[in-house]
N, C-alpha and C positions, 0 to 999 in steps of 0.2 A: 327624457323629454317630460316636462311637467306642464299640466294644464290645471289651472285653477278655476273653480266655477265663477270666481269674481273677475278673473283676468283672462286675457287671451293667451293662446300658447306662446312660450318663448323657449329659445334654445338655452339650456342652462350652461353649455360649453362656450357660449360666446362671451367676450369681455363685457363687463357691467355696463360700459358706456354705448356698446353696440347691439344690446339685447333689444330685439324688436318683436313685436307680435306677428305670428303668422297670419296672413290676410284672411279674414273672415272666419276665424275660429272661435269668436264669442258664441256664436250659435252652437249648441252641443251636437246637433245632427252634422252640421258642417265640420266641426272639429273632428267627428268620427270619420267622416267621409275623407278628410285630409289625411288622416293616419292611415286609413286603408290603401291609400295611393302611394304612401312613402315606401321605399325599398330598403332602407338602411336597417340593420339589426339594432334594436333597441328595446328598451323597457320604457313604456308610456304610462305616466302616473296621473289619474284623473282625481283631483281633490274635491271632496264634498259633491260628487257626482250623483249622490243618492237623490238629491233634489229634483233630477231629471228622470228618474226611473219610472215615473207613472206614464210617461209619454210613450205610446205604442211605436212610434217612428224611432224614437231613441232606442227602444228594446230591439227593434229589427236591426238598426244599424249596428248595435253592440253584437248582436248574433253573427252578423256578416263579418265583423272585424275579427270576433272570436274563432270562426271557422277558418278564415283566412290566416290568421296569426298562428293558428295550430299546426300549419304546414311548414313553418319556417321559425327562425330565431328571432321572434318578436313576442313581446308579452305586454299585456294591459293590465294594470293594477288599479282597483279602485278603492279609495280610502273613505271611511265615513264612521260615525259614532255608532251607527247601526244601519242596517240596510236589509230590505225585504227583496230577494232575488226572484223575478218572474219565472214561471216554470219553463219558459222557452230557453232560458239560459242555464239552467241547472246543470246539464250535461257537459258545459264548457268551463265551469267554474271550480276552482279550488279555493277552500276557505283557509285563511291563516289567522288563528287567534294568537295575539301577543300577550304573553303571560305578564302578570304584575311582577315588579321588581322584588327579588328576594333580599334577605338580610345583607348578604356581602354587597350587593348592588346598592342598597339603601345606604349603607355605611359610605359607599363610594361617592354617592350623591351629596351626602353631608359634607364630605371633605372637599369634593370639587366645588360645590357651592361657596363654602368658606374661603377657599383659595380665590374664587372669582371675585367675591364681594370685598375681599381684603385689599385688592387693587384700587378700588374706589372709596373704601371706608377704613377706619381705624378700628379693628376688631381685635378682642382678646381671646384667646383659648385657655378656658378654664376647666374644660372637661377632659378627663382622662379616657383611656380606651373603653372602660366599662360604661362610662357615661355616654359615649357616642354609641356603644351598643344598645344602650337603654332608648336613646333617641331614635335609632333606626328601627327598634322593635315597635315603638309607638308610631312609626310611619307605615307599618305592614297594612296591606289592604289598598293602599293609595297607588295612583299611577305614578309614573316618574315625573310628570308635569305637576301634578298636585303635590307631590313630595318635595319638589324643588321650590314651588311657591311658598309652601308652608315653612320650609326652612329659611327662605329669604326673608320672609316677614319677621320671624322671630330674630334673626341674626341682626337685621337693621334695628329692631325695637330694642334689644338687649345688648347691643354693641359687642357682640361676640357670642361664643358657645359657653354656655354656663348651665347650672342646674335647673334654671327656669325654663330654659329652652326644651328641655326634656317634656316638660308638662304643657308647653306652648304648642308644640306639634301635635300633642294629643287632643288639645282642645280645637285645634284646626279640623281634625278628623272627626271630632263629635259634631261640629258645625256641618260639615259635609254630609254626616248621617241624618242630621236634623232636616236638611233640605231634600235629601232623598225621599223621606216619607216611608222607606221600606223596612228599615231596622232601627232598633231602640238600642242605645249604648247604656249599659248598667256598670256602674262604678262599684268595685269590690272593695268597698271602704270598711266593711264589718268583717267579723271573723265567725267561725262556725259555732263558737260558743254562744252567739246571740241568737241562733236558731234552735227553737224549742222543739223537742221530740225527734222524729225521723231518724231514729238510731240506725235502722238499717241502711237508710240512704247514705248517712255519714260514714258508716263503715265501708261501704261500697266506694265512696268518694276517696276514703282515706288509702284504700288498698291501690287505687289507680291514680294516685297523686303524681304528677309529672309525666303522665302517659301522653300528655299533649306537647311536651316540650320537645326541642330539637335534640337533646341529647338522647332521649329515648328513641327518636326516630334513627339517629345515628347508630344506636345499639342494635337496631333491627326490630324494635317493637312497633307494630302498627298502631297508630292511635285510633281509640274507638270512633267509629263512624256514626254513632247515634245511640241514644238511650230511650228505652220505652218505660214510661211511669204511668201507673193507673192512680192518678190523684185527683182531689177535687180542684175546682177552678182556683180557690183561695190558696192552695198549696203549690200550684203550678210555678208561680213567680218564686217561691221559696227554694223549689228544687233547682230551678236555673240559677238563682243567686248562689246556692250551695255547691253547685258544680264550678262555678267561677272562683269561689272562695277556695275550694279545695285545690284547684289548679294553680291559684297563688297569682292569678293575672286575669286581665279582661282584655280579649283581643277581638279585633274585627276580622 
């Protein structure tokens, strides 16, 4: 059973032509009351319901529903980009964090998006497996929806998978970072030879080159979780850049 904050409840199992809203479920309190009276074993999904969580009446109803559902085979799921759970509901809640897609999943998204768009557009496949892997690596840190949107845009613009699509998705990620205002993307376009001094830092980075890569993790080497440098403000940016250059990549 799905309930959208912008629509009334509908039975997803009914034919498309016969889907009808359950009476008076546009109001969140009444929707919760209706679920509480239902006896069928089901999973109820409330989409974007965080917008109603400031109402004490809604919180009270959610608590009633949660306590009643805990005694039988019924589950209530709240989906939201972010949510602040009232203390009254903490004991009834289980949080599920959905991880970001890994490299295999990102490669799969690239292939699936290419196949889907190929049905409506004439697209050419000019990337080999290593190129697709590089494209997937540039998509790391994005959600599946963000990755699929970035891939779709570059496929349509470039008429297929080519070398330019690898950098296109990276530019899309940079744009997301700029809008977030929380992180700065630093291009590793220089090399360590252009960094003056800092011989000890260069030596430390050279010894640990590749420690952040997947191959090192598969070998059993845990990547460094952080580094402590006592440097002046002017040298701080150089240290960050030096670490990126030694690693050979710049990842989000």
